[in-house]
C-alpha positions in Angstrom: 0.0 0.0 0.0 1.2 3.5 -0.8 2.7 5.1 2.3 1.3 8.5 1.5 -2.2 7.0 1.5 -1.5 5.3 4.8 -0.4 8.7 6.2 -3.6 10.4 5.0 -5.8 7.6 6.5 -3.9 7.9 9.8 -4.4 11.7 9.8 -8.2 11.3 9.2 -8.5 8.7 12.0 -6.5 11.0 14.4 -8.6 14.0 13.4 -11.8 12.1 14.3 -10.2 11.0 17.5 -9.3 14.6 18.3 -12.9 15.6 17.6 -14.1 12.9 20.0 -11.8 14.1 22.8 -12.9 17.7 22.0 -16.5 16.5 22.5 -16.1 14.9 25.9 -13.6 17.5 27.0 -15.6 20.6 26.0 -19.0 19.1 26.7 -18.4 20.1 30.3 -18.3 23.8 29.2 -21.8 23.5 27.9 -23.5 21.4 30.6 -21.6 22.2 33.8 -23.9 25.0 34.9 -27.2 23.4 34.0 -26.2 20.1 35.6 -24.7 21.6 38.8 -27.8 23.8 39.3 -30.1 20.8 38.4 -31.9 22.7 35.7 -31.4 19.5 33.5 -30.5 16.0 34.3 -27.0 14.8 33.2 -28.6 12.6 30.5 -30.7 15.3 29.0 -27.9 17.8 29.2 -25.4 15.7 27.2 -28.1 14.8 24.6 -29.1 18.4 24.2 -25.5 19.5 23.9 -24.6 16.7 21.5 -27.4 17.7 19.2 -26.4 21.4 19.0 -22.7 20.5 18.7 -23.6 18.5 15.6 -25.7 21.2 13.9 -23.5 24.2 15.0 -21.8 24.4 11.6 -25.1 25.2 10.0 -25.1 28.5 12.0 -21.4 29.3 12.3 -19.9 27.6 9.2 -16.3 26.7 9.3 -14.7 30.1 10.0 -12.7 29.0 13.0 -11.6 25.8 11.2 -10.3 27.8 8.3 -8.4 30.1 10.6 -6.6 27.2 12.2 -6.0 25.4 8.9 -4.7 28.5 7.0 -3.6 31.2 9.4 -1.7 29.5 12.3 1.3 28.5 10.2 2.5 29.3 6.7 0.9 26.9 4.2 4.3 26.1 2.6 5.4 24.3 5.8 2.4 22.2 6.3 2.4 18.4 5.5 0.6 15.3 6.5 3.4 14.7 9.0 2.9 18.1 10.6 -0.9 17.6 10.8 -0.4 14.1 12.3 2.0 15.4 14.9 -0.2 18.4 15.7 -3.2 16.1 16.3 -1.1 13.8 18.6 0.0 16.9 20.6 -3.6 18.2 20.9 -5.1 14.8 21.8 -2.3 14.1 24.3 -2.9 17.4 26.0 -6.7 16.9 26.0 -6.3 13.5 27.7 -3.8 14.8 30.3 -5.9 17.8 31.3 -9.1 15.7 31.3 -7.6 13.1 33.7 -6.6 16.1 35.9 -10.1 17.5 35.8 -8.8 20.8 34.3 -11.0 22.7 31.8 -8.6 23.7 29.0 -9.1 24.7 25.3 -9.1 22.0 22.7 -8.8 24.7 20.0 -5.7 26.2 21.7 -4.3 22.7 22.1 -4.7 22.2 18.3 -3.1 25.6 17.6 -0.1 24.7 19.8 0.1 21.2 18.3 0.1 22.4 14.7 2.7 25.0 15.5 4.9 22.5 17.2 4.7 20.1 14.4 5.4 22.8 11.8 8.5 24.1 13.7 10.0 20.6 13.8 9.2 19.6 10.3 8.5 21.2 6.9 6.6 20.0 3.8 4.0 21.2 1.2 0.2 21.2 1.5 -2.1 23.4 -0.5 -5.0 25.1 1.3 -8.6 24.3 0.4 -12.1 24.9 1.6 -13.4 22.3 4.0 -15.5 19.6 2.2 -19.0 18.8 3.6 -18.1 15.2 4.4 -15.2 16.4 6.6 -17.5 18.8 8.4 -20.2 16.1 9.0 -17.6 13.5 10.1 -16.0 15.9 12.5 -19.3 17.1 14.0 -20.4 13.5 14.4 -17.3 12.6 16.3 -17.7 15.7 18.5 -21.3 14.8 19.2 -20.4 11.2 20.1 -17.7 12.6 22.4 -20.2 14.9 24.0 -22.5 12.0 24.8 -19.7 10.4 26.8 -19.9 13.4 29.2 -16.7 14.6 30.6 -17.7 14.5 34.3 -14.4 15.4 35.8 -14.5 18.8 34.2 -18.2 19.2 34.9 -17.4 18.9 38.6 -14.6 21.5 38.4 -16.7 24.0 36.5 -20.0 23.3 38.2 -19.1 23.2 41.8 -15.4 23.5 42.6 -14.8 27.0 41.4 -17.9 28.5 43.1 -21.4 27.3 44.1 -23.9 28.2 41.4 -27.6 28.9 41.6 -29.9 28.6 38.5 -30.0 32.4 37.9 -26.2 32.5 38.2 -25.8 29.6 35.7 -28.1 31.4 33.2 -26.0 34.6 33.6 -22.7 32.7 33.0 -24.0 30.8 30.0 -25.5 34.0 28.5 -22.2 35.9 28.9 -20.2 33.0 27.4 -22.7 32.5 24.5 -22.5 36.2 23.5 -18.7 36.1 23.5 -18.6 32.9 21.5 -21.1 34.1 18.9 -19.1 37.2 18.2 -15.7 35.4 18.1 -17.0 32.5 15.9 -18.5 34.9 13.4 -15.1 36.5 13.1 -13.3 33.2 12.7 -11.3 33.7 15.9 -10.6 30.4 17.8 -11.7 31.6 21.2 -11.9 28.9 23.9 -15.3 27.9 25.1 -13.5 26.8 28.2 -12.1 30.3 28.8 -15.4 32.1 28.2 -17.5 29.9 30.5 -14.9 29.6 33.2 -14.4 33.4 33.3 -18.2 33.9 33.3 -18.5 31.5 36.3 -15.8 33.3 38.2 -17.6 36.6 37.4 -20.9 35.3 38.7 -19.2 34.1 41.9 -17.6 37.4 42.6 -21.0 39.2 42.4 -21.9 37.7 45.8 -18.5 38.1 47.4 -14.8 37.6 46.5 -14.5 34.7 49.0 -17.3 32.8 47.2 -14.7 31.9 44.5 -12.2 29.2 45.3 -9.2 31.1 44.0 -6.9 28.1 44.4 -9.0 26.1 41.9 -9.3 29.1 39.6 -5.5 29.5 39.7 -5.0 25.9 38.7 -7.3 26.4 35.8 -5.5 29.6 34.8 -2.1 27.8 34.8 -3.6 25.0 32.7 -4.7 27.6 30.2 -1.3 29.2 30.0 0.4 25.9 29.5 -2.0 24.6 26.9 -0.3 25.9 23.8 3.3 25.3 24.9 2.4 21.9 26.3 0.7 20.7 23.0 3.5 22.4 21.1 6.2 20.3 22.8 4.3 17.0 22.5 3.7 17.7 18.8 7.3 18.7 18.2 8.7 15.5 19.7 6.2 13.4 17.7 7.1 15.3 14.5 10.8 14.5 15.1 10.0 10.9 15.6 7.9 10.7 12.5 10.7 12.4 10.5 13.2 9.9 11.9 11.0 6.9 11.0 10.2 8.1 7.5 
């Protein structure tokens, strides 16, 4: 079998695996407030979120995906190996932070991973619009990942940062949604994790500053700061290994 075809198939499988981790990792951003305030049961919350994760491209298109694909690194240095390494870095960081119960950005992990792979290895790949089958496959994987929950991060966002009431959960989700609508329309890969976490902290401080567990918030902040360099390093090492093998 042609090695280039094997590489392409491996990248497609890894891309869907990343989307799956994105689903269960970032599902917590969507359902943490409604589950912790008991507005919805966990089962209905993940089903609701999975449905909207699947149809989201009909509203927002692929602006953010195009930004990551075309604007993070120069197109002349992209290759199958770079994308493969970038996905390994992003998946690795997602799994590490999920096991630690830390809400971090899958989008930023992918940015760091692609950048790390590109720095370690060069190769040509032309830019193109995202085909519909790619969009549908990606959103299916994200939806399936969402259905698996992500309960470690739900606990962190829903109860460990601050105690939420239904009205506070609604305020946090509204603030996060407005931010994400504006950023997605502009093609900016803003983190859903950052927006909802910041909104939850903001809601907590309305009552009193001590209502926020700042030690937990500090851990989340450090995880955010380390996301891009962490995924960058994992992807760079993977890229060097792939280059050595091939």
